[in-house]
N, C-alpha and C positions, 0 to 999 in steps of 0.2 A: 217349354221350354226350362232353361235351367233358371236359377235363381241371378247367379251370374249376367248370363243372357237378358235376362230380363232387366237388370239393374242398368246392364251396357246399353239395354233400346232406351230406359227411361233419360237416361243421362244423355244419351244420343238428339231427344227430343227435346228436352232442356237445353241444350246448345243450341238446337235451331231454333227455338222461341230464341235466344237469346241474339243470335246472327238475324233473326229477323227485325228485332229493336233495332240491332244497330244500321241494317242496312236502310230502313226506311224511315226511323226517327223518334216515329210513334209510339207512345207510353203514353197511356190513358188512365190517370189515376182514378178509381171511383169510389163509391163509397162500400163497406162491406154486404149489404143489402143488393145494391145493383150490380156485384161481384155475383153474387148467389146465380140472381137471374140470369145472370150471363151462364153461368156452367149447367142453370136448367134446360138451356134449349141446344146445348151440346148431346151424343149421344154419348159419348165416353171423353170426355174433356183431360187435357193434361193440367196439373194446377201445382205448380213449385212453392214449397210453401215451408217457412222459416220460422221457427219461434225463441224467441228469446226474454229470458226473466233475468230480472235485474231490481234496482232499489227503487224505481220507481211504479214494479210491478211487470207482469207479461205484456209482452207483443210479437205481434201474431202478424206476418205479412205471406198476400198470395202474388200470385202472376200467374197470367192463364195468357193462350191465344184465340181467338175468335175472327173469323175474317179477315184476317192478314193487320189486325190489331193486336196490341199487347195491353191485355187490361193489368193494373197493380190494385192490390188495395191491404190497408194495416187495421187492425183489430185489438181492441183490448181482450177481447175475450173470440176462442177459435171461432171459425166458423164451419156450418156444417155444411161438409162437398156431399155431392150426389155419391151414392153407392158406387156408381160404374166410375169416377173418378180414377183416372190412372195418379196415384203421388209420389212427386219426388221428395224426399225430405235434403232441404239444402242447410248449411251451415249459415248463412246469409244471403240475403237480396240486395244489390247494391241498387239504389236506384239513382240516376245523376237529378243534382239540386239546380 
């Protein structure tokens, strides 16, 4: 699979997660340690990651789907992801307030 095709597949998968959030309206915010446990339960998890450095330090955001729910975590430090994870790097992740 070419890099462009792989990027297209990852973007489609990220869009599917976003659509699932819209359809179900369910977004679960968890602590970074719980997100890591959720990722460890999956063979090849898809993780959307956005990182930003600013005046107050770094902010890392993570989004993944599991069993029909979308899980979101925010951390001041990077979360160690499983080696089997497919990572989509996003410019930002917007969460409804």
